[in-house]
C-alpha positions as CSV (number, residue, x, y, z in Angstrom):
1,M,-25.4,0.2,-9.6
2,G,-25.0,2.8,-12.5
3,C,-21.9,4.9,-12.8
4,R,-21.7,8.2,-14.5
5,R,-18.7,9.5,-16.5
6,G,-16.8,12.0,-14.4
7,E,-17.9,10.6,-11.0
8,I,-15.3,10.0,-8.3
9,R,-15.9,6.7,-6.5
10,L,-13.9,4.5,-4.2
11,A,-12.7,1.2,-5.7
12,N,-10.7,-1.7,-4.3
13,L,-7.9,-2.1,-6.7
14,D,-6.2,-4.9,-4.9
15,P,-4.6,-7.1,-5.7
16,S,-2.2,-5.1,-7.9
17,R,0.9,-6.2,-9.8
18,G,4.2,-4.3,-10.1
19,T,3.6,-0.6,-10.7
20,E,-0.2,-0.8,-10.8
21,A,-2.1,1.4,-8.4
22,G,-3.5,-0.8,-5.6
23,K,-5.6,-0.5,-2.3
24,V,-8.9,1.2,-1.9
25,R,-8.7,4.6,-3.5
26,P,-10.8,7.2,-5.3
27,C,-11.1,6.7,-9.1
28,I,-12.6,8.9,-11.7
29,V,-15.1,7.1,-14.0
30,L,-13.8,7.5,-17.5
31,Q,-16.0,5.2,-19.4
32,S,-18.7,6.5,-21.7
33,D,-22.2,6.8,-20.3
34,L,-23.4,4.7,-23.2
35,L,-21.8,1.7,-21.5
36,N,-22.6,2.9,-18.0
37,E,-26.4,3.1,-18.8
38,A,-26.3,-0.3,-20.4
39,D,-25.3,-1.8,-17.1
40,H,-21.9,-2.9,-18.5
41,P,-20.3,-5.3,-16.0
42,S,-17.0,-3.4,-15.9
43,T,-15.9,0.2,-15.9
44,T,-12.9,2.1,-17.1
45,V,-11.4,4.4,-14.4
46,I,-8.5,6.6,-13.6
47,P,-7.1,6.1,-10.0
48,L,-6.3,9.1,-7.8
49,T,-3.4,9.5,-5.4
50,T,-2.6,12.0,-2.7
51,R,1.2,11.7,-3.6
52,L,1.2,15.0,-5.5
53,V,3.8,15.5,-8.3
54,D,4.0,19.0,-9.6
55,A,4.3,19.6,-13.4
56,A,3.7,16.0,-14.3
57,A,1.4,16.5,-17.3
58,P,0.4,14.6,-19.3
59,L,0.9,11.7,-16.8
60,R,-1.1,13.5,-14.0
61,I,-3.7,16.1,-13.6
62,R,-4.4,17.8,-10.2
63,V,-7.9,17.2,-8.8
64,A,-8.8,19.8,-6.1
65,R,-10.5,18.7,-2.9
66,R,-14.2,18.6,-3.3
67,G,-17.3,16.8,-2.0
68,S,-16.0,13.9,0.2
69,L,-12.6,14.0,-1.5
70,N,-10.9,15.5,1.5
71,A,-7.5,16.1,0.0
72,D,-6.0,17.5,-3.2
73,S,-5.1,14.5,-5.4
74,D,-3.5,13.7,-8.7
75,A,-5.3,11.6,-11.3
76,M,-2.9,9.0,-12.6
77,I,-3.7,9.2,-16.2
78,D,-1.0,6.6,-17.2
79,Q,-2.8,4.1,-14.8
80,V,-6.1,3.9,-16.7
81,R,-7.6,0.5,-16.1
82,T,-10.9,-1.4,-16.5
83,I,-12.3,-2.9,-13.4
84,D,-15.2,-5.2,-12.5
85,N,-18.0,-3.1,-11.1
86,R,-17.9,-5.2,-7.9
87,R,-14.7,-3.4,-7.0
88,F,-16.6,-0.2,-6.3
89,T,-17.3,0.5,-2.7
90,G,-20.1,2.8,-1.8
91,E,-21.7,5.6,-3.8
92,P,-20.1,8.5,-5.8
93,F,-18.9,11.2,-3.6
94,A,-17.7,13.9,-5.9
95,A,-17.5,14.7,-9.7
96,M,-15.2,16.2,-12.2
97,S,-16.2,19.2,-14.3
98,A,-16.7,19.0,-18.1
99,G,-13.5,21.1,-18.5
100,E,-11.5,18.8,-16.3
101,M,-12.7,15.8,-18.2
102,A,-11.8,17.5,-21.5
103,E,-8.3,18.1,-20.2
104,I,-8.0,14.4,-19.2
105,E,-9.1,13.4,-22.7
106,E,-6.3,15.5,-24.2
107,Y,-3.7,13.9,-22.0
108,L,-5.0,10.5,-22.8
109,K,-4.6,11.2,-26.5
110,I,-1.0,12.2,-25.8
111,I,-0.2,9.0,-23.8
112,L,-2.0,6.8,-26.2
113,G,-0.4,8.3,-29.3
114,M,-3.7,9.5,-30.7
115,P,-4.2,12.6,-32.9
116,I,-4.8,15.7,-30.9
117,G,-7.3,18.3,-32.0
């Protein structure tokens, strides 16, 4: 199947529990291409939502409409999860830029309490 870091793909996140993101929704592939190229059976992703929240950094980053992503969305950085690859539906339909991925990495460091810099 082969994912690439930064791709946006649809994934079925059901069933969800509590405050977890659920339903079929676009997700950014966060996982390293080292694992992606090794056909690892699961992939770490960041779910997207069209429920936009302004000034919500570092919990969210705005993702402008692109490719087949037909609405501006927020990447829910606090909802990072690893999913089985069978949860993906279809092929990638958009991608994040290197700069956007770098911003996500900085926000992840804050959320996870990792050194910044």
